[in-house]
C-alpha positions as CSV (number, residue, x, y, z in Angstrom):
1,M,-27.2,8.2,23.6
2,T,-24.0,7.1,21.9
3,T,-21.4,8.6,19.7
4,Q,-19.2,6.7,17.2
5,L,-15.6,6.3,18.3
6,H,-14.1,8.2,15.4
7,E,-15.9,11.4,16.7
8,L,-14.3,11.1,20.1
9,I,-10.6,10.4,19.2
10,L,-7.9,12.6,17.7
11,K,-5.9,9.8,16.2
12,L,-6.5,6.1,15.4
13,Q,-3.9,4.1,13.6
14,S,-2.8,0.5,13.1
15,G,0.6,-0.5,14.4
16,Y,3.9,-0.8,12.6
17,T,4.7,-4.0,10.7
18,F,8.2,-5.1,11.7
19,R,10.1,-7.2,9.2
20,G,11.3,-9.6,11.9
21,P,11.2,-10.1,15.7
22,V,11.2,-7.1,17.9
23,L,14.6,-7.2,19.6
24,H,15.4,-5.2,22.7
25,D,18.1,-2.5,22.3
26,P,18.9,-1.0,25.7
27,A,20.0,2.2,23.9
28,G,16.8,2.3,21.8
29,D,14.9,5.6,21.7
30,V,11.4,4.1,21.2
31,R,9.3,1.6,23.2
32,V,7.3,-1.1,21.3
33,A,4.0,-2.4,22.5
34,Q,2.9,-5.7,21.2
35,S,-0.4,-7.6,21.6
36,K,1.1,-9.9,24.3
37,D,1.8,-6.8,26.4
38,V,-1.8,-5.8,26.8
39,T,-3.2,-7.6,29.8
40,A,-6.2,-7.4,32.1
41,V,-4.1,-5.2,34.5
42,G,-2.8,-2.9,31.7
43,V,0.6,-2.5,30.1
44,E,3.9,-2.2,32.0
45,L,5.8,0.5,30.2
46,E,9.1,-0.6,31.7
47,S,8.7,-4.1,30.4
48,L,8.3,-3.0,26.7
49,P,11.3,-3.5,24.5
50,R,13.2,-0.5,23.1
51,V,14.2,-0.3,19.5
52,T,16.2,2.2,17.4
53,G,16.8,3.0,13.8
54,A,13.5,1.8,12.3
55,D,11.9,3.8,9.6
56,Y,8.4,4.1,11.1
57,R,5.5,5.1,8.8
58,T,4.2,7.5,11.5
59,A,5.8,9.3,14.4
60,P,5.9,7.5,17.8
61,E,3.3,8.7,20.4
62,T,3.8,10.1,23.8
63,G,1.3,11.0,26.6
64,M,-2.0,9.1,27.1
65,V,-2.7,6.4,24.6
66,V,-5.1,3.5,24.4
67,L,-3.9,0.2,22.9
68,L,-6.3,-2.4,21.5
69,A,-5.4,-5.8,20.2
70,A,-6.5,-6.0,16.6
71,R,-6.7,-9.8,16.5
72,G,-7.9,-12.5,18.8
73,S,-9.2,-11.4,22.2
74,F,-9.4,-7.6,21.5
75,R,-7.9,-6.6,24.9
76,A,-7.5,-2.9,25.6
77,A,-5.4,-0.8,28.0
78,A,-4.7,2.9,28.6
79,L,-1.1,3.8,29.0
80,N,0.6,7.1,30.0
81,C,3.8,7.2,27.9
82,D,6.4,9.6,29.2
83,E,8.7,8.3,26.4
84,P,8.0,7.6,22.7
85,I,6.0,4.4,21.9
86,I,4.9,2.7,18.8
87,A,2.5,-0.2,18.5
88,S,3.2,-3.4,16.5
89,S,0.9,-4.4,13.7
90,S,-1.2,-6.5,16.0
91,L,-2.4,-3.4,17.9
92,Y,-4.4,-0.2,17.2
93,I,-3.1,2.9,19.0
94,M,-5.6,5.7,19.8
95,K,-5.4,9.2,21.3
96,P,-8.8,10.2,22.6
97,D,-10.0,13.8,22.6
98,E,-9.6,14.2,26.4
99,S,-12.0,17.1,26.4
100,R,-14.7,14.5,25.6
101,L,-13.4,11.0,26.4
102,L,-11.0,9.9,29.2
103,P,-8.4,7.3,27.9
104,E,-8.9,5.2,30.9
105,Y,-12.7,5.2,30.4
106,L,-12.2,4.3,26.7
107,A,-10.0,1.3,27.7
108,I,-12.7,0.1,30.2
109,H,-15.4,0.5,27.5
110,L,-13.4,-1.4,24.9
111,N,-13.1,-4.3,27.4
112,S,-16.8,-4.1,28.3
113,P,-19.2,-6.9,27.4
114,A,-21.0,-4.5,25.0
115,A,-17.9,-3.5,23.1
116,Q,-16.6,-7.1,23.0
117,A,-20.0,-8.3,21.6
118,Y,-19.7,-5.6,19.0
119,F,-16.2,-6.8,18.1
120,A,-17.3,-10.4,18.0
121,Q,-20.3,-9.6,15.7
122,N,-18.3,-7.3,13.4
123,S,-14.9,-9.0,13.2
124,T,-13.6,-10.9,10.2
125,G,-11.8,-14.3,9.9
126,S,-12.8,-17.8,10.7
127,S,-10.2,-19.1,13.1
128,I,-8.4,-15.9,14.3
129,K,-10.9,-13.0,14.4
130,T,-9.6,-9.6,13.1
131,L,-11.1,-6.2,13.9
132,L,-10.9,-3.9,10.9
133,I,-10.0,-0.3,11.6
134,D,-13.2,1.0,9.9
135,T,-15.3,-1.3,12.1
136,L,-13.5,0.1,15.2
137,R,-14.1,3.7,14.0
138,Q,-17.9,2.9,14.0
139,L,-17.9,1.5,17.6
140,P,-20.8,3.1,19.6
141,V,-19.4,4.8,22.8
142,P,-21.9,6.0,25.5
143,D,-22.1,9.8,25.8
144,I,-21.2,10.2,29.5
145,P,-20.0,13.5,31.0
146,L,-16.3,13.6,31.9
147,D,-17.0,13.8,35.7
148,R,-19.1,10.6,35.4
149,Q,-16.4,8.9,33.3
150,A,-13.8,9.8,36.1
151,L,-16.1,8.3,38.8
152,Y,-16.5,5.1,36.7
153,V,-12.7,5.0,36.2
154,A,-12.1,5.4,40.0
155,L,-14.7,2.7,40.7
156,H,-13.1,0.3,38.2
157,Q,-9.6,1.0,39.6
158,N,-10.9,0.3,43.1
159,L,-12.4,-3.0,42.0
160,M,-9.1,-4.0,40.3
161,R,-7.2,-3.2,43.5
162,Q,-9.7,-5.3,45.5
163,R,-9.4,-8.1,43.0
164,A,-5.6,-8.1,43.4
165,I,-5.9,-8.1,47.2
166,L,-8.3,-11.0,47.0
167,E,-6.0,-13.0,44.7
168,R,-3.1,-12.3,47.0
169,K,-5.2,-13.4,50.0
170,T,-6.2,-16.6,48.2
171,A,-2.5,-17.4,47.3
172,L,-1.5,-16.8,50.9
173,S,-4.3,-19.0,52.2
174,Q,-3.3,-21.7,49.9
175,S,0.4,-21.4,51.0
176,I,-0.7,-21.6,54.6
177,L,-2.8,-24.7,53.9
178,N,0.1,-26.3,52.0
179,Q,2.6,-25.6,54.8
180,S,0.2,-26.9,57.4
181,L,-0.3,-30.1,55.4
182,T,3.4,-30.5,55.1
183,A,3.9,-30.0,58.8
184,I,1.1,-32.5,59.7
185,E,2.5,-35.1,57.3
186,G,6.0,-34.6,58.7
187,A,4.8,-35.1,62.2
188,I,3.1,-38.4,61.3
189,K,6.3,-39.9,59.9
């Protein structure tokens, strides 16, 4: 059984349209998330630029949010914001009803093959695909109890840690191979 996304979230809004580039202000009071900041490993809050003095159309968010790229690859990430954050216009920002849907689980679901297929089938545009907010609201989300969602999130996080370890191991192995080859070639000369 599934439920449409709009029934499981408290807030869904498109990001703020800046009139120019987002310039970092170290004294800024609000962080800005942009589409480029949403990666496979999540969002690094500390790397997000700060801004100040903008007249935002909605209040910045704090706490657990889920960001979803509105154009292109439709990447998603959950983020715990201990300071105010706004999303740029290339993102949607969501606050799930945590009594029904864990933000981390929502991000995993948004990145799943099923959700990505839904986005591909229902997006607009010919060269750069765009996901309309009403289409996102209708996204089917599996009805899974919170304890099962938490188990799935833990499993996913474990697999991501294993992937990072494997990538590091592969890089170290390549480095050892390269150093060995350099030593062998140096010994021959």
